C-alpha positions in Angstrom: 108.0 147.7 131.7 110.9 149.8 130.3 110.6 151.2 126.8 113.8 149.6 125.6 112.7 146.2 126.8 109.4 146.6 124.8 111.4 147.5 121.7 113.6 144.4 122.2 110.6 142.2 122.5 109.2 143.6 119.3 112.5 142.9 117.6 112.6 139.3 118.9 109.0 138.7 117.8 109.9 139.9 114.3 112.9 137.7 114.2 110.9 134.6 115.3 108.2 135.3 112.6 110.7 135.6 109.8 112.5 132.4 111.0 109.3 130.5 111.2 108.3 131.6 107.7 111.5 130.3 106.3 110.7 126.8 107.7 107.3 126.6 105.9 106.8 124.6 102.7 103.4 126.1 101.8 104.2 129.1 99.7 101.2 131.2 100.6 101.6 130.7 104.4 105.3 131.4 104.0 104.6 134.7 102.2 101.9 135.8 104.8 104.0 135.0 107.9 107.1 136.5 106.3 105.1 139.7 105.5 103.9 140.0 109.1 107.5 139.5 110.3 108.9 142.1 108.0 106.1 144.5 109.0 107.0 144.0 112.6 110.6 144.5 111.8 109.7 147.7 110.0 107.8 149.0 113.1 110.8 148.0 115.2 113.1 150.0 112.9 110.9 153.1 113.3 110.8 152.7 117.1 114.6 152.5 117.5 115.2 155.2 115.0 116.9 153.0 112.3 115.6 154.2 109.0 117.5 151.5 107.0 115.9 148.6 109.0 112.4 150.2 108.6 112.9 150.9 104.9 114.3 147.5 104.0 111.6 145.6 105.8 108.9 147.9 104.4 110.2 147.0 101.0 110.0 143.3 101.8 106.4 143.8 102.9 105.6 145.3 99.5 107.4 142.3 97.7 105.3 139.8 99.7 102.1 141.7 98.9 103.0 141.8 95.2 103.5 138.0 95.0 100.4 137.2 97.1 98.3 139.3 94.7 100.0 137.6 91.8 99.2 134.1 93.2 95.5 134.9 93.6 95.1 136.9 90.4 97.1 135.1 87.8 95.2 132.8 85.5 96.4 129.2 85.6 95.8 126.1 83.6 94.3 123.2 85.3 93.7 119.7 83.9 92.6 116.4 85.3 94.5 113.2 84.5 93.2 109.8 85.5 96.0 107.4 86.3 96.3 103.8 87.3 97.3 103.6 90.9 99.8 101.0 90.0 101.6 103.1 87.4 105.3 103.7 87.9 104.7 107.5 88.1 102.0 107.2 90.7 104.2 105.0 92.8 107.2 107.3 92.5 105.0 110.4 93.4 103.7 108.6 96.5 107.1 107.6 97.6 108.6 111.0 97.0 105.9 112.7 99.2 105.6 109.9 101.6 106.5 111.9 104.7 104.3 114.8 103.7 101.4 112.4 103.2 101.9 110.7 106.6 101.9 114.2 108.2 98.7 115.4 106.6 96.8 112.2 106.3 98.3 109.7 108.8 95.6 107.1 108.3 96.5 106.7 104.6 97.6 103.1 103.6 100.1 102.8 100.8 99.1 99.2 100.2 95.3 99.3 100.0 93.9 98.7 96.4 91.8 101.5 95.0 89.7 101.9 91.8 89.9 105.7 91.6 93.1 107.7 91.1 93.2 111.2 89.7 96.0 113.7 89.3 95.3 117.4 89.2 97.8 119.2 86.9 98.4 122.9 87.5 100.3 124.5 84.6 101.1 120.9 83.6 102.7 120.2 87.0 101.3 117.2 88.8 100.2 119.3 91.9 97.6 117.1 93.5 96.6 113.5 93.8 93.2 112.0 94.8 92.8 108.3 95.5 89.9 106.3 96.8 87.2 103.7 96.0 83.8 104.1 94.4 81.4 101.7 96.1 78.3 100.0 94.7 76.0 102.8 96.1 77.8 105.6 94.1 79.8 106.9 97.0 83.5 107.8 96.4 85.4 107.2 99.6 88.7 109.2 99.4 91.7 107.9 101.2 94.1 110.5 99.8 93.6 114.1 98.9 97.1 115.4 98.7 98.5 118.7 97.3 102.3 119.3 97.0 103.6 122.0 99.3 104.1 124.8 96.7 100.4 124.7 95.7 98.5 124.6 99.0 96.4 127.7 98.4 93.0 126.0 98.0 92.9 126.6 94.3 93.2 122.9 93.5 90.4 121.9 95.9 88.1 124.7 94.6 88.8 123.6 91.0 88.2 119.9 91.6 85.3 119.9 94.1 83.5 123.0 92.8 84.2 123.6 89.1 84.8 120.0 88.0 82.0 118.2 89.8 80.9 116.9 86.3 83.9 114.5 86.5 82.2 112.8 89.4 78.7 113.0 88.0 80.0 111.2 84.8 81.1 108.3 87.0 77.6 108.2 88.7 79.1 109.4 92.0 76.4 110.9 94.2 78.5 111.7 97.2 82.2 112.1 98.1 83.4 111.1 101.6 86.9 111.4 102.8 89.0 110.6 105.8 90.1 113.2 108.3 93.7 114.4 108.6 95.7 116.8 110.7 94.2 120.2 111.5 95.5 121.9 108.4 94.0 119.2 106.2 90.7 119.3 108.0 90.6 123.1 107.6 91.2 122.6 103.9 88.3 120.2 103.6 85.9 122.5 105.3 87.0 125.5 103.2 86.6 123.4 100.1 82.9 122.6 101.0 83.0 119.3 102.9 80.8 118.9 105.9 81.6 116.8 109.0 78.9 114.2 109.4 78.3 111.0 111.4 77.3 109.0 108.4 80.6 107.0 108.2 83.1 107.0 111.1 86.0 106.1 108.8 85.1 108.9 106.3 83.7 111.7 108.5 83.7 114.5 105.8 81.1 114.5 103.1 80.4 116.5 99.9 77.2 115.8 98.1 77.4 115.7 94.3 74.1 117.3 93.2 72.7 116.8 89.7 73.6 119.6 87.3 70.9 122.2 86.8 69.9 123.0 83.3 
């Protein structure tokens, strides 16, 4: 394969990566893919002897690294807010993100009654919503575990299902089961600590709420 053709392919790959990153709504994924695209462009600039292309894209790589570190290092304020599923705000939230919800959790029903509805506020922004039903055996069956696009970096899941399990214990919840979604959502569940089981076909992911150790 000719050298010039290889260089062109590297340039095309960089262009595709940057273009794909700009179509992403999840800010962390956007930054990561954009950084890889910029790094590829920087290599392309060196190969073709264009210092401005290499330098500019190298600078973009540094910018992405800075903001990714900022995302993971900055202290943020989280708060839980129980909300009636029939409240005007909950209804407006669900309608606004309806298409996103259908994409991530296509089995979610907007009409099913539920007795558990909890917003996760992140720096006072309603960034996540969990809805489901607590049955008579102490199992919370989650139908919706949704995080808005700009906050899909697993921090909300870690906060709710690791740091704030006391919220579930206080409601005498012994286990949390949730529906499956698309690949991204299932990956999120597994990274958050849920295990795939055969206990309940409709709610295949489970997280046990163990008693607090003293």
